[in-house]
C-alpha positions as CSV (number, residue, x, y, z in Angstrom):
1,X,15.1,-34.6,-29.6
2,X,12.3,-31.9,-29.6
3,X,13.8,-30.5,-26.4
4,X,17.2,-30.2,-27.8
5,X,15.8,-28.5,-30.8
6,X,13.9,-25.9,-28.7
7,X,16.9,-25.4,-26.6
8,X,19.2,-24.8,-29.8
9,X,16.5,-22.3,-31.1
10,X,16.3,-20.5,-27.8
11,X,20.2,-20.4,-27.7
12,X,20.3,-18.9,-31.3
13,X,17.5,-16.2,-30.0
14,X,19.8,-15.3,-27.1
15,X,22.8,-14.9,-29.3
16,X,20.8,-12.8,-31.8
17,X,19.6,-10.5,-29.1
18,X,22.9,-10.1,-27.5
19,X,24.8,-9.4,-30.6
20,X,22.6,-6.6,-32.0
21,X,24.2,-3.2,-31.8
22,X,21.4,-1.0,-30.3
23,X,21.2,2.5,-29.8
24,X,17.6,3.5,-28.8
25,X,16.1,6.3,-26.8
26,X,12.8,4.6,-26.6
27,X,12.0,3.1,-23.1
28,X,9.5,0.6,-24.5
29,X,12.1,-0.8,-26.7
30,X,14.3,-1.5,-23.9
31,X,11.5,-2.9,-21.7
32,X,10.3,-5.3,-24.5
33,X,13.9,-6.4,-25.2
34,X,14.2,-7.0,-21.3
35,X,11.1,-9.1,-21.4
36,X,12.4,-11.3,-24.3
37,X,15.6,-11.7,-22.6
38,X,13.9,-12.8,-19.3
39,X,11.7,-15.1,-21.2
40,X,14.9,-16.8,-22.4
41,X,16.4,-17.0,-18.9
42,X,19.0,-14.3,-19.4
43,X,18.3,-12.5,-16.3
44,X,21.6,-10.4,-16.0
45,X,21.0,-9.1,-19.6
46,X,17.3,-8.5,-19.1
47,X,18.1,-6.5,-15.9
48,X,20.5,-4.2,-17.8
49,X,17.6,-3.6,-20.3
50,X,15.1,-2.8,-17.7
51,X,17.5,-0.4,-16.2
52,X,18.1,1.4,-19.5
53,X,14.3,1.7,-19.8
54,X,14.2,3.2,-16.2
55,X,17.0,5.7,-17.1
56,X,14.9,7.0,-20.0
57,X,11.7,7.0,-18.1
58,X,12.1,7.0,-14.3
59,X,8.3,6.7,-13.7
60,X,8.0,3.6,-15.8
61,X,6.4,1.5,-13.2
62,X,6.5,-1.9,-15.2
63,X,10.2,-1.6,-15.7
64,X,10.7,-1.2,-12.0
65,X,8.6,-4.2,-11.2
66,X,10.5,-6.3,-13.6
67,X,13.8,-5.0,-12.6
68,X,12.8,-6.4,-9.2
69,X,11.7,-9.6,-10.7
70,X,15.1,-10.1,-12.3
71,X,16.9,-9.1,-9.1
72,X,14.7,-11.9,-7.4
73,X,16.1,-14.4,-10.0
74,X,19.6,-13.2,-9.3
75,X,19.1,-13.6,-5.5
76,X,19.5,-9.8,-5.0
77,X,16.6,-9.7,-2.7
78,X,17.2,-6.3,-0.9
79,X,17.5,-4.6,-4.3
80,X,14.5,-6.4,-5.5
81,X,12.6,-5.0,-2.4
82,X,13.9,-1.5,-3.2
83,X,12.7,-2.0,-6.9
84,X,9.2,-3.1,-6.0
85,X,8.9,-0.3,-3.3
86,X,9.9,2.3,-6.1
87,X,7.2,0.8,-8.4
88,X,4.6,1.1,-5.6
89,X,5.5,4.7,-5.2
90,X,4.6,5.3,-8.8
91,X,1.5,3.0,-8.8
92,X,0.4,1.9,-5.3
93,X,-2.1,-0.6,-6.5
94,X,0.1,-2.4,-8.9
95,X,-0.7,-6.2,-8.1
96,X,2.7,-7.5,-9.7
97,X,4.8,-5.1,-7.7
98,X,3.0,-6.3,-4.5
99,X,3.5,-9.9,-5.5
100,X,7.2,-9.6,-6.2
101,X,7.7,-7.5,-3.2
102,X,6.1,-10.4,-1.1
103,X,8.6,-12.8,-2.9
104,X,11.5,-10.5,-2.1
105,X,10.3,-10.2,1.6
106,X,9.9,-14.0,1.9
107,X,13.4,-14.7,0.6
108,X,14.6,-12.2,3.2
109,X,12.8,-14.1,6.0
110,X,10.3,-11.2,6.5
111,X,7.3,-13.5,6.5
112,X,4.7,-11.2,8.0
113,X,5.5,-8.4,5.7
114,X,5.5,-10.9,2.8
115,X,2.0,-12.2,3.7
116,X,0.8,-8.5,4.0
117,X,2.2,-7.8,0.4
118,X,0.5,-11.0,-0.9
119,X,-2.7,-9.8,0.7
120,X,-2.5,-6.6,-1.0
121,X,-1.8,-8.3,-4.5
122,X,-4.8,-10.3,-4.0
123,X,-7.0,-7.4,-2.7
124,X,-7.5,-9.0,0.7
125,X,-7.4,-6.7,3.7
126,X,-4.3,-7.4,5.9
127,X,-5.4,-8.0,9.4
128,X,-3.3,-7.0,12.4
129,X,-2.9,-9.1,15.5
130,X,-4.8,-6.3,17.5
131,X,-7.6,-6.3,14.9
132,X,-7.9,-10.2,15.0
133,X,-8.0,-10.0,18.6
134,X,-10.6,-7.3,18.7
135,X,-12.8,-9.1,16.2
136,X,-12.4,-12.4,18.2
137,X,-13.4,-10.5,21.4
138,X,-16.4,-8.8,19.6
139,X,-17.6,-12.2,18.4
140,X,-17.3,-13.7,21.9
141,X,-19.1,-10.8,23.5
142,X,-22.0,-11.1,20.9
143,X,-22.2,-14.9,21.3
144,X,-22.2,-14.6,25.2
145,X,-24.7,-11.7,25.3
146,X,-27.1,-13.8,23.0
147,X,-26.9,-16.7,25.5
148,X,-27.8,-14.7,28.7
């Protein structure tokens, strides 16, 4: 019963948000409305709101990030990757942008790039194959030179 009540309340909130006639030139308004719609699972409507925020403020990094997140929910992985890349042009160290970029890349089957993005999100330094090989070789060389 409690689940049904929560569902009905959420449905009312969604209908209220969708039915409000809105004319706003404030990018934060559109961003916050997009967040509320996303929280309610209305990803298409949330995407429209994040796009309105971006139209008003093209350098609004968080709006680009959450545009990408909505595109992931909508299975628009290539577009999500582009949104996250745009967010990273604006703020290269944005952890959420790196995380959602990794998710988009993973859905596209580009796993190595996804892991590198996750490393950037968590602050780990990505290691190339050559760097790993070099580190292993140097470790082997040091171990062998100590034994002689």
